ZADOMAR-209152 format. One record per atom (N, C-alpha, C): residue in three letters; x, y, z. Coordinates in steps of 0.1 Angstrom, whole numbers, padded with zeros to 4 digits, always signed. Atoms other than C-alpha are relative to their C-alpha. Last residue first. Layout:
N
ALAXYZ
...
***
This chain:
180
GLN+0011-0008+0006
GLN+0655+0690+0889
GLN+0000-0001-0014
ILE-0007-0002+0015
ILE+0678+0665+0909
ILE-0015+0001-0004
TYR+0008-0001+0008
TYR+0676+0667+0947
TYR+0003+0003-0013
VAL-0002-0008+0013
VAL+0705+0657+0966
VAL-0012-0001-0006
ILE+0012+0004+0012
ILE+0698+0650+1003
ILE+0002+0008-0011
THR-0001-0007+0011
THR+0728+0652+1028
THR-0012-0004-0013
SER-0009+0005+0010
SER+0722+0633+1061
SER-0004+0011-0012
LYS+0007-0003+0008
LYS+0721+0651+1095
LYS+0000-0006-0013
ARG-0005-0010+0008
ARG+0738+0633+1120
ARG-0009+0002-0012
PHE+0004-0013+0001
PHE+0721+0615+1143
PHE+0003+0008-0007
ALA+0014+0000+0002
ALA+0727+0579+1133
ALA-0005+0013+0001
SER+0004+0001+0015
SER+0763+0589+1124
SER-0014-0001+0001
ILE-0004-0014+0003
ILE+0771+0596+1161
ILE-0005+0003-0014
ILE+0010-0007-0009
ILE+0757+0563+1173
ILE+0000+0015-0004
ARG+0014+0004+0007
ARG+0776+0546+1147
ARG-0011+0007+0007
ALA+0002-0006+0014
ALA+0808+0565+1157
ALA-0012-0002-0008
LEU+0002-0017-0002
LEU+0801+0559+1194
LEU-0002+0006-0014
ALA+0010-0004-0001
ALA+0797+0519+1184
ALA-0002+0016+0000
SER+0008+0006+0016
SER+0830+0518+1164
SER-0017+0001+0006
ASN-0001-0010+0011
ASN+0847+0536+1193
ASN-0008-0002-0011
TYR+0008-0013-0004
TYR+0834+0512+1219
TYR+0001+0009-0009
LEU+0014+0001+0001
LEU+0845+0483+1196
LEU-0009+0013+0006
GLY+0001+0002+0015
GLY+0880+0495+1195
GLY-0016+0002-0004
ILE-0002-0015+0002
ILE+0882+0500+1231
ILE-0003+0004-0016
VAL+0011-0005-0004
VAL+0871+0465+1234
VAL-0001+0013-0003
TYR+0010+0003+0010
TYR+0899+0453+1208
TYR-0015+0006+0004
ILE-0002-0006+0011
ILE+0924+0474+1228
ILE-0011-0001-0008
VAL+0004-0010-0002
VAL+0914+0456+1259
VAL+0000+0013-0008
THR+0013+0003-0001
THR+0915+0423+1246
THR-0004+0017+0002
LEU+0009+0002+0015
LEU+0949+0432+1232
LEU-0016+0001+0004
ALA+0002-0012+0005
ALA+0959+0442+1267
ALA-0005+0002-0012
GLN+0008-0008-0009
GLN+0952+0409+1282
GLN+0000+0019-0005
MET+0013+0001+0006
MET+0971+0396+1254
MET-0012+0004+0007
ASN+0010-0005-0015
ASN+1004+0410+1267
ASN-0016-0002-0009
GLY+0007+0011+0003
GLY+1030+0397+1239
GLY-0010-0002+0011
PHE+0000+0003-0015
PHE+1051+0427+1248
PHE-0008-0014+0003
ILE-0013-0006-0009
ILE+1068+0434+1215
ILE-0003-0007+0013
PHE-0013+0008+0004
PHE+1044+0413+1190
PHE+0010+0004+0009
GLY-0003+0010+0004
GLY+1012+0422+1207
GLY+0009-0008-0003
PHE+0003+0007-0014
PHE+1013+0451+1231
PHE+0000-0015-0005
VAL-0011-0001-0010
VAL+1034+0471+1202
VAL-0006-0010+0013
ALA-0014+0003+0005
ALA+1015+0461+1171
ALA+0009-0003+0013
ALA+0000+0017+0004
ALA+0978+0463+1188
ALA+0015-0006-0003
ALA-0001+0006-0016
ALA+0990+0497+1200
ALA-0002-0015+0001
ALA-0012+0001-0005
ALA+1001+0506+1163
ALA+0001-0005+0015
ALA-0008+0010+0007
ALA+0967+0495+1151
ALA+0015-0003+0007
PHE+0005+0013-0003
PHE+0949+0513+1177
PHE+0009-0012-0006
LEU-0006+0001-0013
LEU+0967+0543+1168
LEU-0003-0012+0007
ILE-0015+0003+0004
ILE+0960+0538+1132
ILE+0005+0001+0012
ASN-0003+0016+0005
ASN+0922+0535+1141
ASN+0016-0003-0001
VAL+0007+0008-0011
VAL+0921+0570+1161
VAL+0005-0015-0004
ILE-0016+0000-0011
ILE+0942+0586+1133
ILE-0003-0009+0010
GLY-0011+0006+0004
GLY+0912+0574+1107
GLY+0013+0001+0011
GLU+0001+0017+0001
GLU+0884+0582+1130
GLU+0013-0009-0004
ALA+0000+0002-0014
ALA+0898+0621+1134
ALA+0000-0016+0004
LEU-0015+0001-0003
LEU+0902+0622+1097
LEU+0003-0007+0014
ASN-0006+0013+0008
ASN+0867+0610+1092
ASN+0016+0000+0002
GLY+0005+0011-0008
GLY+0854+0635+1119
GLY+0010-0011-0007
ARG-0010+0001-0013
ARG+0877+0665+1102
ARG-0005-0012+0008
TRP-0012+0004+0005
TRP+0862+0656+1067
TRP+0007-0002+0014
SER-0006+0013-0012
SER+0828+0657+1078
SER+0011-0002+0000
ARG-0004-0002-0014
ARG+0822+0693+1065
ARG+0004-0011+0008
ALA+0009+0006-0011
ALA+0823+0685+1030
ALA+0002+0005+0011
ASP+0002-0012-0009
ASP+0845+0710+1005
ASP-0015-0006+0010
ASN+0011-0003+0001
ASN+0847+0683+0980
ASN-0009+0011+0008
GLU+0002-0005+0015
GLU+0883+0679+0982
GLU-0012+0006-0005
ARG-0008-0013+0001
ARG+0879+0677+1019
ARG+0002+0009-0009
ALA+0009-0008-0007
ALA+0857+0649+1019
ALA+0005+0016-0003
GLU+0009-0002+0013
GLU+0881+0629+0993
GLU-0014+0011+0007
LYS-0008-0007+0011
LYS+0910+0635+1018
LYS-0013+0006-0011
ALA+0000-0014-0005
ALA+0886+0626+1047
ALA+0007+0008-0010
ARG+0013-0004-0001
ARG+0877+0595+1031
ARG-0003+0012+0003
LEU+0001-0006+0012
LEU+0913+0589+1025
LEU-0010+0006-0006
ILE-0010-0008+0005
ILE+0921+0590+1061
ILE-0005+0003-0017
ASP+0005-0012-0002
ASP+0888+0569+1067
ASP+0008+0011-0002
ILE+0013-0002+0005
ILE+0901+0540+1045
ILE-0008+0013+0005
VAL-0002-0004+0012
VAL+0934+0542+1060
VAL-0009+0006-0008
GLY-0004-0015-0003
GLY+0921+0540+1096
GLY+0007+0006-0014
TYR+0012-0009-0003
TYR+0898+0511+1086
TYR+0005+0016+0002
PHE+0006+0001+0011
PHE+0930+0490+1072
PHE-0011+0012-0002
ALA-0009-0004+0010
ALA+0952+0497+1098
ALA-0010+0003-0011
PHE-0003-0014-0007
PHE+0926+0487+1126
PHE+0008+0010-0010
VAL+0011-0005-0002
VAL+0918+0457+1107
VAL-0001+0014+0003
GLY+0006+0001+0012
GLY+0952+0446+1100
GLY-0013+0009-0002
LEU-0008-0012+0007
LEU+0965+0452+1132
LEU-0006+0002-0013
LEU+0005-0017-0007
LEU+0936+0435+1149
LEU+0008+0011-0007
TYR+0010-0002+0005
TYR+0942+0405+1123
TYR-0005+0012+0006
SER-0002-0004+0012
SER+0979+0403+1132
SER-0015+0003-0009
VAL-0004-0012+0002
VAL+0971+0402+1167
VAL+0004+0008-0015
ILE+0009-0012-0007
ILE+0948+0376+1165
ILE+0006+0013+0000
PHE+0009-0004+0011
PHE+0970+0356+1139
PHE-0012+0010+0006
VAL-0007-0011+0009
VAL+1000+0359+1165
VAL-0011+0002-0013
ASN-0003-0014-0004
ASN+0978+0347+1192
ASN+0005+0010-0011
GLN+0006-0010+0012
GLN+0964+0319+1172
GLN+0004+0013+0008
HIS-0008-0010+0005
HIS+0982+0292+1190
HIS-0001+0009-0010
SER-0006+0000-0009
SER+0958+0270+1211
SER+0014+0012-0004
ASN+0006-0008-0013
ASN+0929+0276+1192
ASN+0011+0002+0010
ILE-0014+0003-0008
ILE+0945+0263+1159
ILE-0006+0010+0013
SER-0002+0014+0002
SER+0909+0252+1139
SER+0013+0000+0008
LEU+0010+0008-0009
LEU+0893+0287+1146
LEU+0006-0013+0004
SER-0002-0002-0012
SER+0920+0304+1128
SER-0006-0004+0012
PHE-0009+0004-0003
PHE+0917+0281+1097
PHE+0006+0009+0016
VAL-0002+0015-0007
VAL+0880+0283+1098
VAL+0014-0003+0003
GLY+0008+0005-0011
GLY+0881+0318+1096
GLY+0001-0012+0006
PHE-0003-0009-0011
PHE+0906+0326+1073
PHE-0002-0003+0011
ASN-0010+0009-0004
ASN+0891+0298+1048
ASN+0011+0007+0012
LEU+0003+0012-0007
LEU+0860+0317+1050
LEU+0012-0009+0005
SER+0004-0003-0013
SER+0877+0351+1045
SER-0003-0012+0007
VAL-0008-0005-0010
VAL+0897+0338+1017
VAL-0005+0003+0014
ALA-0008+0014-0002
ALA+0868+0322+1000
ALA+0014+0004+0009
GLY+0006+0010-0009
GLY+0846+0354+1004
GLY+0007-0014+0004
ILE+0000-0006-0015
ILE+0872+0379+0992
ILE-0008-0009+0008
TYR-0017+0002-0006
TYR+0880+0355+0960
TYR+0000+0003+0014
LEU-0001+0014-0001
LEU+0843+0352+0951
LEU+0010-0001+0008
ILE+0008+0003-0011
ILE+0838+0390+0958
ILE+0000-0016+0002
LEU-0006-0005-0012
LEU+0865+0395+0934
LEU-0006-0005+0013
LYS-0007+0012-0007
LYS+0848+0373+0910
LYS+0009+0004+0011
GLY+0005+0013-0011
GLY+0823+0396+0905
GLY+0010-0008+0006
ASP-0008+0008-0013
ASP+0846+0419+0888
ASP-0006-0003+0010
ILE-0014-0001+0003
ILE+0817+0432+0864
ILE+0006-0001+0012
MET-0006-0013-0003
MET+0786+0419+0879
MET+0012+0003-0006
HIS+0008-0006+0013
HIS+0765+0387+0868
HIS+0009+0013-0005
ARG-0006+0005+0012
ARG+0786+0367+0890
ARG-0003+0005-0015
ALA-0013-0005+0001
ALA+0778+0391+0918
ALA+0008-0007-0010
MET+0002-0010+0008
MET+0739+0381+0920
MET+0014+0004-0008
THR+0012-0002+0004
THR+0733+0347+0937
THR-0001+0014-0011
PHE+0005+0008+0004
PHE+0766+0330+0939
PHE-0017+0002-0008
TYR-0005+0001+0011
TYR+0785+0360+0946
TYR-0006-0012-0008
PHE+0003-0011+0010
PHE+0761+0372+0972
PHE+0007-0004-0012
ILE+0013-0002+0000
ILE+0762+0336+0991
ILE-0003+0009-0011
LEU+0000+0013+0009
LEU+0800+0334+0987
LEU-0014+0000-0002
ASN-0005-0004+0013
ASN+0801+0370+1004
ASN-0002-0011-0011
ARG+0012-0010+0002
ARG+0774+0359+1031
ARG+0007+0007-0014
ILE+0013+0007+0005
ILE+0796+0329+1037
ILE-0007+0008-0009
GLY-0004+0008+0008
GLY+0829+0348+1041
GLY-0013-0006-0007
PHE-0005-0008+0012
PHE+0814+0372+1062
PHE+0004-0005-0010
ILE+0014-0005+0003
ILE+0800+0346+1084
ILE+0002+0008-0009
ILE+0009+0011+0005
ILE+0834+0328+1086
ILE-0012+0004-0004
LEU-0007+0003+0014
LEU+0852+0359+1094
LEU-0009-0010-0009
ALA+0007-0010+0007
ALA+0827+0369+1123
ALA+0007-0002-0015
PHE+0012+0000+0005
PHE+0832+0334+1134
PHE-0005+0012-0010
SER+0000+0009+0010
SER+0869+0337+1137
SER-0014-0002-0008
LEU-0005-0003+0014
LEU+0866+0371+1152
LEU+0001-0009-0010
PHE+0010-0010+0006
PHE+0841+0360+1180
PHE+0006+0004-0016
VAL+0008+0005+0006
VAL+0866+0330+1187
VAL-0011+0009-0008
SER-0005+0004+0009
SER+0894+0352+1191
SER-0011-0011-0008
VAL-0005-0008+0008
VAL+0879+0376+1212
VAL+0002-0007-0014
VAL+0011-0007+0003
VAL+0863+0351+1235
VAL+0001+0005-0013
TYR+0004+0017+0009
TYR+0899+0333+1237
TYR-0014+0008-0007
PHE-0008-0002+0008
PHE+0911+0373+1248
PHE-0006-0015-0011
GLY+0005-0010+0009
GLY+0882+0374+1272
GLY+0007-0002-0014
LEU+0006+0006+0009
LEU+0891+0341+1290
LEU-0005+0010-0013
ASP-0009+0005+0008
ASP+0916+0363+1310
ASP-0007-0007-0012
GLY-0014+0001-0006
GLY+0892+0386+1323
GLY+0007-0006-0011
LEU-0002+0013-0001
LEU+0852+0380+1312
LEU+0015+0000+0004
ARG+0004+0004-0012
ARG+0841+0413+1321
ARG+0006-0013+0002
LEU-0009-0005-0011
LEU+0859+0429+1290
LEU-0002-0005+0013
ILE-0017+0003+0002
ILE+0845+0406+1267
ILE+0007+0005+0012
LEU-0002+0012-0002
LEU+0808+0414+1281
LEU+0013-0010-0001
THR-0002-0002-0017
THR+0815+0450+1282
THR+0000-0016+0003
ALA-0015-0003-0003
ALA+0824+0445+1242
ALA-0001+0001+0014
ALA-0010+0012+0005
ALA+0791+0424+1234
ALA+0013+0005+0006
ILE+0001+0011-0009
ILE+0769+0449+1252
ILE+0011-0011-0003
ILE-0002-0004-0011
ILE+0784+0480+1234
ILE-0001-0013+0010
ILE-0015-0003+0000
ILE+0782+0463+1202
ILE+0005+0004+0013
LEU-0005+0014-0002
LEU+0746+0455+1209
LEU+0018-0003-0002
LEU+0003+0004-0011
LEU+0739+0492+1213
LEU+0006-0014+0004
ALA-0009-0003-0007
ALA+0755+0499+1182
ALA+0000-0003+0013
GLY-0011+0006+0003
GLY+0734+0478+1163
GLY+0012+0003+0009
GLY+0001+0014-0007
GLY+0705+0493+1179
GLY+0013-0009-0002
ILE+0000-0004-0016
ILE+0714+0527+1172
ILE+0001-0012+0006
LYS-0014-0002-0001
LYS+0720+0516+1134
LYS+0005+0002+0014
LEU-0003+0013+0003
LEU+0683+0500+1133
LEU+0018+0004+0004
LEU+0002+0008-0012
LEU+0670+0528+1150
LEU+0006-0011-0002
ARG-0007-0008-0011
ARG+0686+0555+1122
ARG+0000-0010+0014
GLN-0013+0005+0000
GLN+0675+0528+1096
GLN+0006+0008+0010
LEU-0005+0016-0002
LEU+0640+0528+1107
LEU+0017-0002-0003
VAL-0003+0004-0012
VAL+0642+0566+1108
VAL+0000-0015+0006
THR+0011+0003-0003
THR+0652+0569+1071
THR-0001-0003+0019
MET+0001+0009-0010
MET+0684+0583+1062
MET-0017-0002+0006
***
């Protein structure tokens, strides 16, 4: 990782920390800010994937998958933005899905790293377990208790966790493989 990439990663983490702090300080309005933020994030992600598909991915193997992901993300982002008053279930589902997905991915990465005798498997496993715990907390507070303030706090803690992981990965020495 170059110095510029490290600085960009640290800068992105600082922006995440600033955004999380602003969301936390808004109180009751924080949940709606989170929902609008997530909706716009899905819309931007969908548009980005669609642009990538039409510029490059249509020539790739399984490039249509990127088209489908972009279309579904864009539609879900617009849909969740349009139902502003009844979107609590969708935001809970989104938080649950995102935390659970990244938790499973991190655990699978840890398994692969351990099989390859890499030292980073413990960190990946810990990150995966934390993300699964966030998913469980989002399910309990969202579906069972219906506490949207707690969901906002869970999301903010998840953002802080993500920013901390980015900062740690920016300072981690990268492995360079030289081919001779």
